[in-house]
MINUBA-540228 format. One record per residue: x, y, z of N, C-alpha, C in turn. Coordinates in steps of 0.001 Angstrom, whole numbers, plus 500000, padded with zeros to 6 digits. Layout:
<fidrens>
FIDREN   n.east   n.north     n.up   ca.east   ca.north    ca.up   c.east   c.north     c.up
FIDREN        X         Y        Z         X          Y        Z        X         Y        Z
...
</fidrens>
This chain:
<fidrens>
FIDREN   n.east   n.north     n.up   ca.east   ca.north    ca.up   c.east   c.north     c.up
FIDREN   833719    540546   340857    833491     541620   339812   834901    541981   339448
FIDREN   835061    542076   338170    836350     542530   337534   836404    544100   337526
FIDREN   837659    544615   337325    837739     546032   337237   837037    546601   336074
FIDREN   837138    545883   334902    836408     546429   333693   834905    546491   333945
FIDREN   834340    545527   334579    832862     545442   334853   832391    546545   335787
FIDREN   833321    546912   336789    833112     547852   337737   833079    549263   337098
FIDREN   834084    549447   336160    834208     550728   335441   832930    550865   334582
FIDREN   832596    549876   333875    831315     549969   332993   830138    550307   333834
FIDREN   829893    549568   334940    828762     549948   335805   828772    551340   336363
FIDREN   829980    551833   336707    830134     553168   337139   829755    554219   336202
FIDREN   830178    553997   334920    829758     554781   333774   828289    554797   333547
FIDREN   827734    553672   333543    826212     553632   333441   825561    554393   334471
FIDREN   826019    554305   335776    825351     555047   336807   825549    556523   336632
FIDREN   826765    557011   336211    826932     558332   335980   826193    558852   334737
FIDREN   825993    558126   333759    825174     558478   332570   823670    558634   332991
FIDREN   823225    557702   333740    821890     557746   334331   821602    559017   335173
FIDREN   822569    559334   336065    822469     560583   336883   822490    561722   335958
FIDREN   823364    561813   334950    823483     562880   334002   822158    563087   333229
FIDREN   821590    561995   332787    820270     562073   332011   819113    562537   332963
FIDREN   819175    562043   334175    818165     562519   335144   818269    564045   335398
FIDREN   819473    564478   335494    819758     566014   335679   819218    566820   334451
FIDREN   819481    566310   333290    819131     567061   332073   817709    566993   331788
FIDREN   817052    565869   331815    815721     565707   331504   814640    565851   332615
FIDREN   815077    565649   333908    814033     565644   334969   814433    566493   336131
FIDREN   815575    567253   335960    815962     568198   337019   816087    567478   338420
FIDREN   816694    566205   338479    816946     565497   339686   815689    564883   340269
FIDREN   814525    564946   339688    813306     564494   340228   813366    562977   340537
FIDREN   813864    562184   339699    814000     560804   339834   814916    560369   340873
FIDREN   816034    561027   340962    817085     560747   341996   816482    561198   343332
FIDREN   815950    562256   343477    815268     562710   344816   814199    561574   345212
FIDREN   813397    561192   344350    812320     560262   344615   812954    558931   345099
FIDREN   813975    558437   344413    814672     557176   344858   815366    557424   346184
FIDREN   815948    558465   346374    816540     558734   347687   815554    558776   348825
FIDREN   814447    559409   348627    813439     559436   349619   812917    557965   349980
FIDREN   812657    557290   348924    812155     555889   348994   813202    555010   349741
FIDREN   814421    555156   349408    815620     554464   350144   815516    554833   351677
FIDREN   815421    556064   351914    815384     556584   353232   814191    555891   354032
FIDREN   813073    555897   353412    811911     555139   353989   812133    553661   354178
FIDREN   812851    552984   353300    813197     551612   353466   814159    551357   354605
FIDREN   815072    552254   354774    816076     552164   355897   815389    552364   357132
FIDREN   814473    553314   357296    813778     553554   358520   812823    552394   358812
FIDREN   812291    551819   357823    811421     550617   357993   812189    549360   358511
FIDREN   813346    549251   357939    814178     548134   358333   814728    548268   359852
FIDREN   815051    549561   360130    815517     549865   361441   814520    549609   362517
FIDREN   813227    549772   362170    812188     549332   363068   812190    547938   363533
FIDREN   812590    547013   362584    812587     545562   362861   813873    545142   363611
FIDREN   814798    546039   363754    816049     545680   364399   815955    545391   365850
</fidrens>
């Protein structure tokens, strides 16, 4: 991954988080965080 591509992806992520804050009041970010937590716990079970 080049530096330019990393910067572009970083800006896209920041824009997506900003849009989630403005339009959904962090609802989508909280949902994805909870699902990621469930996935981590599920994978830890198989360890």
